[in-house]
LOVO-949884 format. One line per 2 residues: number of its first residue (from 1); for each residue x, y, z of N, C-alpha, C. Coordinates in Angstrom, 2 decimals. Last residue first. Layout:
# LOVO-949884
NUM> X/Y/Z/X/Y/Z/X/Y/Z | ...;
This chain:
# LOVO-949884
100> 28.49/-5.80/10.64/29.96/-6.02/10.49/30.43/-6.66/11.83 | 25.54/-6.51/9.02/26.25/-6.28/10.26/27.68/-6.67/10.12;
98> 24.33/-5.05/6.13/24.97/-6.21/6.66/25.68/-5.79/7.95 | 21.29/-3.81/5.52/22.64/-3.36/5.78/23.20/-4.59/6.54;
96> 19.09/-4.81/2.90/19.52/-4.86/4.28/21.02/-4.48/4.44 | 17.82/-4.85/0.46/18.64/-3.66/0.81/19.01/-3.62/2.30;
94> 16.18/-7.05/0.18/17.28/-6.83/-0.67/18.23/-5.68/-0.40 | 14.16/-6.80/2.24/15.01/-7.93/2.16/16.30/-7.75/1.30;
92> 13.12/-4.29/1.65/13.70/-4.48/2.92/14.68/-5.70/2.93 | 12.11/-4.85/-0.94/13.07/-3.77/-0.73/13.84/-4.00/0.56;
90> 10.22/-6.95/-0.35/11.41/-7.15/-1.20/12.46/-6.14/-1.04 | 8.36/-5.55/1.27/9.08/-6.74/1.81/10.37/-7.03/0.92;
88> 7.58/-3.58/-0.57/8.20/-3.20/0.64/8.99/-4.38/1.23 | 6.35/-5.15/-2.49/7.55/-4.49/-2.92/8.25/-3.99/-1.65;
86> 5.30/-8.34/-0.94/5.07/-6.95/-1.44/6.37/-6.34/-1.81 | 4.71/-11.68/-1.95/5.60/-10.68/-1.25/5.31/-9.32/-1.84;
84> 3.91/-15.02/-1.93/3.40/-13.65/-2.11/4.27/-12.76/-1.28 | 4.80/-17.86/-3.98/4.74/-17.14/-2.72/4.34/-15.68/-3.00;
82> 3.98/-21.00/-5.53/4.15/-19.58/-5.52/4.21/-19.03/-4.10 | 4.58/-23.79/-7.52/4.56/-23.31/-6.17/4.79/-21.77/-6.22;
80> 4.92/-24.91/-10.04/3.64/-24.89/-9.49/3.48/-24.33/-8.09 | 8.30/-25.12/-9.53/7.20/-25.70/-10.36/5.87/-25.73/-9.64;
78> 8.86/-22.30/-7.36/9.34/-23.51/-8.09/8.17/-24.08/-8.87 | 7.95/-19.70/-7.14/8.99/-20.16/-6.35/9.68/-21.40/-7.01;
76> 6.55/-16.88/-8.65/6.85/-18.34/-8.81/8.08/-18.73/-8.00 | 4.61/-14.59/-6.87/5.87/-14.91/-7.48/6.11/-16.38/-7.54;
74> 2.24/-12.21/-6.57/2.40/-13.59/-6.74/3.73/-13.86/-7.53 | 2.53/-9.39/-4.39/2.64/-9.95/-5.73/2.89/-11.42/-5.70;
72> 0.73/-7.39/-2.22/1.54/-8.60/-2.41/1.37/-9.14/-3.81 | 1.33/-3.90/-2.77/0.46/-4.98/-2.42/1.23/-6.27/-2.72;
70> 1.77/-0.62/-3.31/2.32/-1.78/-2.64/1.20/-2.74/-2.22 | 0.21/1.24/-4.54/1.53/0.89/-5.17/1.97/-0.39/-4.60;
68> -3.35/0.97/-4.89/-2.12/1.02/-4.08/-0.91/0.63/-4.89 | -5.75/2.61/-5.95/-4.89/1.71/-6.70/-3.45/1.81/-6.00;
66> -7.08/4.33/-4.26/-7.81/3.26/-4.96/-6.93/2.24/-5.60 | -5.12/6.13/-3.62/-5.49/5.17/-2.63/-6.33/4.01/-3.21;
64> -2.59/7.06/-5.72/-3.99/6.99/-5.61/-4.35/5.84/-4.65 | -0.05/9.18/-6.84/-0.36/8.11/-5.96/-1.88/8.20/-5.70;
62> 0.53/11.42/-8.35/0.14/10.19/-9.12/-0.24/9.04/-8.18 | 1.25/13.39/-6.68/-0.03/13.57/-7.34/-0.42/12.31/-8.11;
60> 3.78/12.69/-5.79/2.70/12.34/-4.96/1.33/12.55/-5.68 | 6.18/13.23/-7.06/5.31/12.35/-7.79/3.97/12.06/-7.02;
58> 7.72/14.66/-5.28/7.29/15.38/-6.51/6.30/14.57/-7.32 | 8.48/12.86/-3.31/7.29/13.67/-3.08/6.79/14.40/-4.37;
56> 9.50/9.68/-4.67/9.82/11.05/-4.30/8.51/11.90/-4.18 | 9.33/7.10/-5.46/8.50/7.47/-4.32/8.74/8.93/-3.86;
54> 11.12/6.85/-7.59/9.77/6.67/-7.83/8.84/7.13/-6.64 | 13.61/7.42/-6.34/13.15/8.25/-7.46/11.65/8.15/-7.66;
52> 13.76/5.38/-4.49/13.83/6.75/-4.00/13.32/7.68/-5.08 | 13.71/3.11/-6.15/12.56/3.35/-5.18/12.59/4.79/-4.75;
50> 16.16/3.41/-7.42/14.95/3.44/-8.18/13.73/3.77/-7.31 | 17.79/3.09/-5.17/17.82/4.32/-5.92/16.61/4.45/-6.77;
48> 17.31/0.42/-4.29/16.89/1.54/-3.40/16.97/2.84/-4.19 | 16.20/-2.22/-6.04/17.17/-1.14/-6.16/16.65/0.10/-5.36;
46> 14.16/-4.02/-5.83/15.54/-4.48/-5.47/16.52/-3.37/-5.37 | 11.87/-2.97/-6.95/12.12/-2.75/-5.45/13.49/-3.27/-4.99;
44> 10.98/-3.28/-9.45/12.20/-2.50/-9.24/12.61/-2.34/-7.79 | 8.56/-4.64/-9.14/9.70/-5.30/-9.77/10.96/-4.63/-9.64;
42> 7.01/-2.64/-7.96/7.30/-3.88/-7.23/8.54/-4.59/-7.84 | 6.94/-0.75/-10.03/7.51/-0.47/-8.73/7.94/-1.68/-7.92;
40> 5.65/-2.14/-12.04/7.08/-1.94/-12.11/7.73/-1.51/-10.84 | 3.32/-4.46/-10.65/3.63/-3.23/-11.19/5.13/-3.04/-11.24;
38> 1.63/-7.57/-11.57/2.48/-6.81/-10.76/2.68/-5.36/-11.34 | 0.17/-9.14/-13.24/-0.57/-8.34/-12.32/0.34/-7.53/-11.40;
36> 2.10/-10.20/-15.00/1.42/-11.10/-14.05/0.73/-10.33/-12.90 | 2.65/-8.37/-16.82/3.61/-8.45/-15.68/3.03/-9.36/-14.60;
34> 0.59/-8.19/-18.46/1.77/-8.86/-18.99/2.84/-9.04/-17.92 | -1.25/-6.75/-16.92/-1.47/-8.17/-17.10/-0.13/-8.86/-17.62;
32> -0.09/-4.32/-14.60/-0.29/-4.74/-16.03/-0.42/-6.28/-16.12 | -0.69/-1.53/-12.54/-0.49/-2.98/-12.73/-0.83/-3.38/-14.17;
30> 1.15/1.55/-12.22/-0.10/0.79/-12.52/0.30/-0.69/-12.78 | 3.56/2.71/-11.71/2.71/2.52/-10.56/1.52/1.67/-10.90;
28> 5.01/3.26/-13.99/5.65/2.41/-13.03/4.62/1.96/-11.90 | 3.41/5.11/-15.24/3.54/3.80/-15.89/4.20/2.85/-14.94;
26> 3.78/7.51/-13.88/2.58/6.73/-13.60/2.73/5.29/-14.19 | 5.80/9.28/-14.38/6.19/8.06/-13.71/5.01/7.10/-13.48;
24> 6.42/10.93/-17.26/5.34/10.63/-16.36/5.59/9.33/-15.67 | 8.93/11.08/-18.47/8.30/12.29/-18.10/7.11/12.11/-17.17;
22> 11.78/9.24/-17.46/10.43/9.14/-17.91/9.74/10.49/-17.47 | 14.32/9.36/-16.38/14.16/10.01/-17.69/12.67/10.01/-18.13;
20> 14.41/7.76/-14.13/14.38/9.20/-13.94/14.08/9.96/-15.26 | 14.55/5.17/-15.35/13.39/5.55/-14.46/13.28/7.09/-14.38;
18> 16.98/5.37/-16.68/15.80/5.09/-17.41/14.52/5.51/-16.65 | 18.70/5.65/-14.51/18.63/6.72/-15.53/17.34/6.56/-16.30;
16> 18.31/3.23/-13.20/17.84/4.49/-12.53/17.78/5.60/-13.57 | 19.38/1.47/-15.15/17.96/1.40/-14.77/17.49/2.68/-14.18;
14> 22.08/2.20/-15.14/21.26/2.37/-16.39/19.78/2.36/-16.06 | 22.76/1.48/-12.59/22.79/2.86/-12.93/22.02/3.11/-14.17;
12> 22.63/-1.28/-12.72/21.60/-0.69/-12.01/21.59/0.90/-12.26 | 23.38/-2.28/-16.14/23.78/-1.96/-14.79/22.57/-1.34/-14.10;
10> 22.27/-2.90/-18.63/23.32/-3.76/-18.14/23.73/-3.44/-16.70 | 18.94/-3.26/-19.76/19.92/-2.40/-19.05/20.99/-3.33/-18.48;
8> 16.98/-4.88/-20.74/18.27/-4.87/-21.43/19.31/-4.00/-20.74 | 14.79/-4.39/-19.09/15.37/-5.79/-19.10/16.67/-5.80/-19.79;
6> 14.12/-1.80/-19.70/14.60/-2.16/-18.31/15.29/-3.47/-18.33 | 13.23/-2.12/-22.35/14.46/-1.34/-22.06/14.99/-1.64/-20.69;
4> 10.85/-3.42/-22.00/12.01/-4.12/-22.61/13.27/-3.42/-22.35 | 9.41/-1.28/-20.88/9.65/-2.47/-20.04/10.85/-3.32/-20.64;
2> 9.31/0.48/-23.09/9.92/0.88/-21.87/10.34/-0.38/-21.03 | 7.77/-0.97/-24.85/9.09/-0.69/-25.23/9.87/-0.30/-23.95;
């Protein structure tokens, strides 16, 4: 239900509110088969506000070295072709400051 809620959010502000309203953020850190082995942190890496909330020090008790948050996810590029990118790579790519 939570994942469906993320997909129906109309704005990034709605997504951050949904992320911050969760009592236990661990659901965003674990990998799920229905997400093709990705985790929600990786999928939300396009939004720096979501990343700030999820990586806040108050959640450090949920971070586990045995199950890293950041790893390369398999992403479909075109028919039968995939590429691998981590959430950090996506966040850096999507949140670049444009030179003026």
